[in-house]
Backbone as CSV, one residue per row, in Angstrom:
resi,resn,N_x,N_y,N_z,CA_x,CA_y,CA_z,C_x,C_y,C_z
1,MET,98.108,40.061,7.065,98.500,40.952,6.006,99.188,40.135,4.911
2,VAL,98.852,40.395,3.684,99.417,39.670,2.549,100.439,40.566,1.861
3,TYR,101.603,40.022,1.569,102.626,40.753,0.831,102.796,40.091,-0.529
4,LEU,102.770,40.883,-1.566,103.024,40.392,-2.907,104.399,40.878,-3.332
5,THR,105.128,40.044,-4.025,106.444,40.432,-4.492,106.407,40.598,-5.995
6,ALA,106.867,41.745,-6.466,106.953,41.996,-7.902,108.402,41.832,-8.318
7,ILE,108.632,41.091,-9.376,109.984,40.902,-9.886,110.036,41.500,-11.285
8,ARG,111.017,42.334,-11.516,111.152,42.994,-12.803,112.622,42.953,-13.199
9,TRP,112.892,42.671,-14.479,114.261,42.706,-14.961,114.648,44.142,-15.173
10,GLY,115.781,44.524,-14.671,116.224,45.906,-14.771,117.454,46.023,-15.637
11,ILE,117.758,47.220,-15.995,118.965,47.518,-16.741,119.841,48.359,-15.834
12,VAL,121.073,47.952,-15.670,121.993,48.718,-14.847,122.491,49.889,-15.684
13,MET,122.359,51.099,-15.151,122.796,52.289,-15.863,124.051,52.828,-15.209
14,SER,124.922,53.347,-16.020,126.060,54.060,-15.462,125.913,55.515,-15.858
15,VAL,126.378,56.390,-15.003,126.251,57.812,-15.249,127.570,58.325,-15.801
16,ALA,127.503,58.904,-16.996,128.704,59.466,-17.615,129.005,60.825,-17.015
17,ALA,130.242,61.201,-17.024,130.628,62.535,-16.542,129.977,63.575,-17.434
18,GLY,129.703,64.745,-16.865,129.123,65.819,-17.656,127.618,65.803,-17.673
19,LEU,126.979,65.004,-16.836,125.521,64.983,-16.803,124.948,66.134,-16.000
20,GLY,125.766,66.934,-15.425,125.233,68.089,-14.722,125.322,67.929,-13.227
21,ALA,124.609,68.788,-12.571,124.665,68.848,-11.119,123.808,67.768,-10.513
22,GLY,124.321,66.557,-10.430,123.602,65.467,-9.796,123.751,65.564,-8.296
23,VAL,122.785,65.009,-7.586,122.841,65.049,-6.135,122.889,63.618,-5.636
24,ALA,123.952,63.270,-4.926,124.018,61.940,-4.328,123.042,61.939,-3.165
25,TYR,122.113,61.023,-3.164,121.076,60.987,-2.153,121.315,59.776,-1.266
26,ALA,120.435,59.562,-0.320,120.560,58.438,0.600,120.838,57.154,-0.182
27,GLN,121.687,56.334,0.351,122.061,55.061,-0.244,122.638,55.222,-1.650
28,ASN,123.246,56.363,-1.947,123.894,56.620,-3.234,122.931,56.681,-4.417
29,ILE,121.662,56.863,-4.180,120.712,57.096,-5.267,120.958,58.509,-5.766
30,GLN,121.038,58.669,-7.069,121.285,59.984,-7.640,120.037,60.476,-8.357
31,LYS,119.591,61.674,-7.990,118.457,62.330,-8.630,119.013,63.591,-9.274
32,MET,118.852,63.700,-10.597,119.533,64.792,-11.283,118.776,65.290,-12.509
33,ASN,119.241,66.425,-12.988,118.729,67.035,-14.208,119.919,67.333,-15.105
34,PRO,120.109,66.553,-16.185,121.262,66.768,-17.069,121.276,68.190,-17.637
35,ASP,122.479,68.720,-17.822,122.643,70.082,-18.325,122.109,70.268,-19.739
36,ASN,122.107,69.211,-20.548,121.712,69.348,-21.951,120.221,69.096,-22.186
37,VAL,119.424,69.153,-21.127,117.965,69.010,-21.199,117.363,70.203,-20.453
38,ALA,116.258,70.733,-20.974,115.609,71.854,-20.291,115.299,71.466,-18.852
39,PRO,115.427,72.390,-17.915,115.116,72.061,-16.523,113.646,71.682,-16.367
40,PRO,113.311,70.959,-15.313,111.904,70.596,-15.081,111.020,71.844,-15.084
41,ILE,109.799,71.695,-15.621,108.894,72.845,-15.707,108.386,73.276,-14.343
42,VAL,108.413,72.384,-13.376,108.130,72.704,-11.978,109.233,72.037,-11.156
43,PRO,109.554,72.550,-9.992,110.684,71.998,-9.237,110.386,70.687,-8.512
44,GLU,109.206,70.122,-8.694,108.833,68.939,-7.914,109.214,67.605,-8.559
45,TYR,110.120,67.602,-9.526,110.580,66.321,-10.066,111.987,66.450,-10.620
46,SER,112.625,65.298,-10.841,113.942,65.215,-11.466,113.788,64.472,-12.779
47,HIS,114.625,64.812,-13.762,114.572,64.117,-15.050,115.138,62.701,-14.975
48,LEU,116.099,62.475,-14.104,116.807,61.202,-14.078,117.065,60.765,-12.647
49,VAL,116.840,59.485,-12.395,117.185,58.887,-11.107,117.998,57.641,-11.412
50,VAL,119.157,57.528,-10.805,120.027,56.375,-11.002,120.056,55.586,-9.696
51,VAL,119.649,54.316,-9.769,119.634,53.426,-8.611,120.796,52.447,-8.762
52,PRO,121.740,52.468,-7.837,122.889,51.565,-7.947,122.500,50.113,-7.682
53,SER,123.352,49.205,-8.131,123.094,47.794,-7.868,123.112,47.565,-6.361
54,GLY,122.486,46.506,-5.926,122.430,46.206,-4.504,121.269,46.850,-3.781
55,MET,120.357,47.436,-4.526,119.183,48.067,-3.916,117.963,47.157,-4.126
56,LYS,117.052,47.181,-3.158,115.784,46.453,-3.262,114.754,47.448,-3.783
57,LEU,114.048,47.072,-4.854,113.027,47.946,-5.415,111.654,47.568,-4.873
58,LEU,110.895,48.568,-4.466,109.531,48.388,-3.968,108.581,48.958,-5.010
59,TYR,107.745,48.128,-5.603,106.770,48.566,-6.600,105.415,48.671,-5.918
60,LEU,104.923,49.886,-5.781,103.633,50.093,-5.127,102.533,50.111,-6.168
61,ALA,101.446,49.426,-5.876,100.264,49.494,-6.731,99.715,50.913,-6.679
62,GLY,98.970,51.295,-7.684,98.358,52.620,-7.700,97.495,52.810,-6.462
63,GLN,97.702,53.922,-5.772,96.949,54.215,-4.552,95.896,55.268,-4.838
64,LEU,94.687,54.969,-4.435,93.567,55.888,-4.588,93.425,56.718,-3.320
65,GLY,92.600,57.722,-3.372,92.381,58.582,-2.215,91.358,58.021,-1.253
66,ILE,91.489,56.763,-0.911,90.559,56.110,0.005,91.152,56.161,1.416
67,ARG,90.374,56.676,2.352,90.811,56.751,3.751,90.826,55.355,4.364
68,PRO,91.569,55.158,5.465,91.606,53.849,6.116,90.224,53.309,6.504
69,ASP,89.258,54.200,6.770,87.917,53.731,7.132,87.064,53.391,5.901
70,GLY,87.650,53.509,4.699,86.941,53.165,3.466,86.214,54.324,2.814
71,SER,86.158,55.462,3.485,85.472,56.612,2.891,86.367,57.269,1.839
72,ILE,85.722,57.992,0.923,86.433,58.634,-0.181,86.139,60.127,-0.150
73,PRO,87.175,60.954,-0.026,86.943,62.398,-0.068,86.294,62.789,-1.394
74,GLU,85.499,63.857,-1.374,84.813,64.279,-2.595,85.705,65.067,-3.533
75,SER,86.629,65.863,-2.998,87.412,66.744,-3.864,88.658,66.050,-4.408
76,PHE,89.062,66.490,-5.587,90.299,66.016,-6.206,91.476,66.249,-5.263
77,ASP,91.567,67.467,-4.727,92.698,67.836,-3.876,92.811,66.911,-2.668
78,ASP,91.684,66.664,-1.987,91.713,65.806,-0.799,92.008,64.351,-1.168
79,GLN,91.529,63.892,-2.330,91.856,62.533,-2.763,93.347,62.394,-3.062
80,LEU,93.933,63.410,-3.691,95.361,63.340,-4.007,96.197,63.289,-2.725
81,ILE,95.867,64.123,-1.770,96.600,64.118,-0.498,96.442,62.759,0.191
82,GLN,95.234,62.198,0.188,95.029,60.887,0.818,95.802,59.797,0.078
83,ALA,95.828,59.855,-1.249,96.577,58.861,-2.026,98.063,58.913,-1.649
84,TYR,98.617,60.123,-1.546,100.015,60.249,-1.121,100.214,59.715,0.297
85,GLU,99.259,59.962,1.185,99.375,59.436,2.551,99.336,57.908,2.535
86,ASN,98.521,57.316,1.669,98.493,55.852,1.546,99.852,55.336,1.087
87,VAL,100.475,56.038,0.127,101.822,55.675,-0.319,102.786,55.736,0.864
88,ARG,102.711,56.805,1.655,103.584,56.954,2.827,103.435,55.759,3.778
89,HIS,102.194,55.342,4.049,101.955,54.232,4.985,102.469,52.902,4.427
90,ILE,102.296,52.687,3.139,102.801,51.445,2.531,104.323,51.411,2.610
91,LEU,104.962,52.523,2.284,106.423,52.584,2.385,106.872,52.315,3.822
92,ALA,106.194,52.922,4.792,106.557,52.740,6.198,106.468,51.270,6.606
93,SER,105.541,50.523,5.993,105.419,49.097,6.328,106.677,48.321,5.944
94,GLN,107.514,48.909,5.091,108.767,48.287,4.672,109.983,49.042,5.218
95,GLY,109.747,49.953,6.164,110.842,50.719,6.734,111.361,51.803,5.797
96,ALA,110.571,52.172,4.809,110.976,53.174,3.824,110.177,54.461,4.043
97,SER,110.544,55.498,3.304,109.872,56.789,3.410,109.744,57.410,2.017
98,PRO,109.015,58.511,1.896,108.900,59.163,0.583,110.242,59.548,-0.032
99,GLN,111.261,59.794,0.785,112.572,60.135,0.242,113.209,58.963,-0.503
100,ASP,112.680,57.746,-0.314,113.197,56.568,-1.005,112.526,56.361,-2.367
101,ILE,111.518,57.159,-2.686,110.821,57.019,-3.974,111.735,57.504,-5.095
102,VAL,111.861,56.679,-6.143,112.672,57.039,-7.304,111.806,57.394,-8.513
103,LYS,110.538,56.968,-8.526,109.619,57.276,-9.628,108.208,57.327,-9.079
104,VAL,107.479,58.369,-9.444,106.082,58.492,-9.044,105.266,58.885,-10.270
105,SER,104.109,58.260,-10.426,103.189,58.596,-11.511,101.833,58.918,-10.911
106,VAL,101.236,60.004,-11.387,99.917,60.431,-10.918,98.974,60.384,-12.119
107,TYR,97.859,59.682,-11.956,96.820,59.598,-12.982,95.624,60.390,-12.467
108,ALA,95.217,61.401,-13.224,94.177,62.309,-12.738,93.023,62.413,-13.725
109,VAL,91.793,62.329,-13.187,90.591,62.527,-13.990,90.297,64.010,-14.087
110,GLY,90.446,64.718,-13.006,90.152,66.151,-12.987,91.417,66.948,-12.762
111,GLU,91.242,68.233,-12.642,92.378,69.107,-12.368,92.309,69.576,-10.926
112,PRO,93.479,69.825,-10.338,93.489,70.345,-8.977,92.769,71.687,-8.901
113,VAL,92.078,71.900,-7.809,91.405,73.168,-7.585,92.414,74.170,-7.027
114,ASP,93.244,73.725,-6.101,94.204,74.605,-5.439,95.616,74.082,-5.710
115,ARG,96.169,74.454,-6.858,97.489,73.960,-7.256,98.573,74.313,-6.239
116,LYS,98.502,75.503,-5.649,99.520,75.911,-4.669,99.476,74.988,-3.456
117,ARG,98.267,74.686,-2.972,98.133,73.788,-1.814,98.767,72.434,-2.131
118,LEU,98.477,71.899,-3.308,99.007,70.583,-3.666,100.507,70.630,-3.917
119,SER,100.989,71.698,-4.515,102.427,71.840,-4.736,103.154,71.920,-3.390
120,ASP,102.615,72.695,-2.458,103.205,72.800,-1.125,103.186,71.445,-0.413
121,TYR,102.064,70.721,-0.540,101.956,69.409,0.085,103.003,68.456,-0.501
122,ARG,103.095,68.425,-1.823,104.052,67.526,-2.486,105.482,67.867,-2.061
123,HIS,105.795,69.146,-1.957,107.131,69.562,-1.530,107.423,69.049,-0.115
124,ARG,106.450,69.171,0.791,106.630,68.645,2.152,106.701,67.120,2.145
125,PHE,105.883,66.477,1.309,105.857,65.012,1.235,107.245,64.478,0.886
126,PHE,107.900,65.109,-0.070,109.232,64.662,-0.475,110.341,65.361,0.310
127,ALA,109.965,66.128,1.333,110.916,66.784,2.244,111.976,67.580,1.503
128,GLY,111.543,68.411,0.587,112.476,69.249,-0.156,113.058,68.516,-1.345
129,ALA,114.124,69.053,-1.890,114.749,68.478,-3.089,115.835,67.506,-2.665
130,PRO,116.258,66.596,-3.491,115.788,66.377,-4.847,114.541,65.498,-4.879
131,HIS,113.731,65.739,-5.854,112.493,64.978,-6.014,112.702,63.813,-6.974
132,PRO,111.817,62.807,-6.917,111.960,61.657,-7.819,111.573,62.019,-9.251
133,ALA,111.891,61.116,-10.163,111.364,61.227,-11.518,109.845,61.155,-11.385
134,SER,109.128,61.898,-12.217,107.693,62.029,-12.002,106.946,62.209,-13.316
135,THR,105.742,61.653,-13.361,104.853,61.827,-14.504,103.464,62.130,-13.989
136,PHE,102.802,63.120,-14.579,101.427,63.486,-14.237,100.602,63.299,-15.510
137,ILE,99.616,62.407,-15.466,98.872,62.018,-16.661,97.382,62.262,-16.449
138,PHE,96.747,62.965,-17.393,95.301,63.141,-17.349,94.656,61.978,-18.106
139,VAL,93.650,61.352,-17.473,92.941,60.221,-18.064,91.447,60.523,-18.076
140,SER,90.693,59.793,-18.897,89.252,60.049,-18.979,88.503,59.506,-17.767
141,LYS,88.986,58.398,-17.182,88.351,57.855,-15.983,89.266,56.831,-15.340
142,LEU,88.964,56.540,-14.073,89.661,55.493,-13.337,88.674,54.341,-13.124
143,ALA,88.974,53.428,-12.217,88.175,52.215,-12.045,86.720,52.476,-11.657
144,ARG,86.471,53.549,-10.913,85.101,53.925,-10.529,84.934,55.424,-10.719
145,PRO,83.711,55.877,-10.953,83.495,57.306,-11.201,83.849,58.211,-10.025
146,ASP,83.822,57.695,-8.792,84.149,58.545,-7.642,85.655,58.634,-7.383
147,PHE,86.462,57.863,-8.117,87.918,57.968,-7.997,88.405,59.045,-8.958
148,LEU,89.089,60.051,-8.435,89.541,61.176,-9.250,91.040,61.189,-9.503
149,VAL,91.791,60.431,-8.701,93.248,60.450,-8.835,93.834,59.150,-8.287
150,GLU,94.950,58.728,-8.873,95.653,57.522,-8.440,97.142,57.810,-8.492
151,VAL,97.871,57.378,-7.471,99.311,57.614,-7.383,100.011,56.268,-7.275
152,GLU,100.959,56.015,-8.181,101.772,54.807,-8.051,103.227,55.224,-7.921
153,ALA,104.002,54.382,-7.253,105.383,54.753,-6.962,106.296,53.537,-6.994
154,ILE,107.567,53.832,-7.243,108.642,52.849,-7.129,109.652,53.456,-6.164
155,ALA,110.057,52.673,-5.179,111.044,53.135,-4.202,112.233,52.174,-4.209
156,ALA,113.382,52.662,-3.762,114.576,51.847,-3.679,115.178,51.979,-2.285
157,VAL,115.478,50.849,-1.680,116.108,50.824,-0.361,117.243,49.803,-0.384
158,PRO,118.214,49.931,0.516,119.283,48.931,0.557,118.697,47.540,0.811
159,VAL,119.316,46.521,0.265,118.842,45.152,0.435,118.734,44.800,1.906
160,SER,119.629,45.318,2.734,119.615,45.008,4.160,118.555,45.813,4.918
161,HIS,117.833,46.685,4.225,116.837,47.567,4.846,115.683,46.742,5.390
162,GLN,115.274,46.985,6.592,114.160,46.386,7.335,114.305,44.942,7.615
C-alpha cells in the first residue's frame, strides 16, 4: 500500500466571542453556525469549522463511486453512497472516522433521484450533528462519462492519533 503525504500551509484561526452556538466536538474541533449568518439551508452542514493547532490534517483525494471489485453502480444515488463508503474506509486506514471530517465537497454531474434517501444516508454517515463544512457543486462532467459523483474530504485528528 502506498501512502502519499500532502503538506499545506494553514492559517491559525481564533474564534471571537459572540459567534453563536458553537459545539465543541471531539479533540476540541468546533463546528458552528455564526448568529449573524443565515442558518444552513439544510441541516447537513456547518458554516464554520475551527481546527485547533496540534491536529494532523488528512487530505483525501476525490472518491468516486467505484466498488472495491472495480464495478461502478449505474445510479447517481448508489455512486454517491459508494463514494462516501470509500471515504469511510480511507479514514479508517488512519484510525479516523466520518466524525473527524472538517470539510467535504461533492461534485455531481446529475441530480439525486431520491433526495430523502441520500439525506438520511448522509445524516447517518456523519452520525448526527454537528456536520462538517460542506459544498455541493454541479459540474458538466467528471473524468469519465460513467462517473456521476465525486466526494473529497479533509479530516483532522490529534497528532498522536494512530
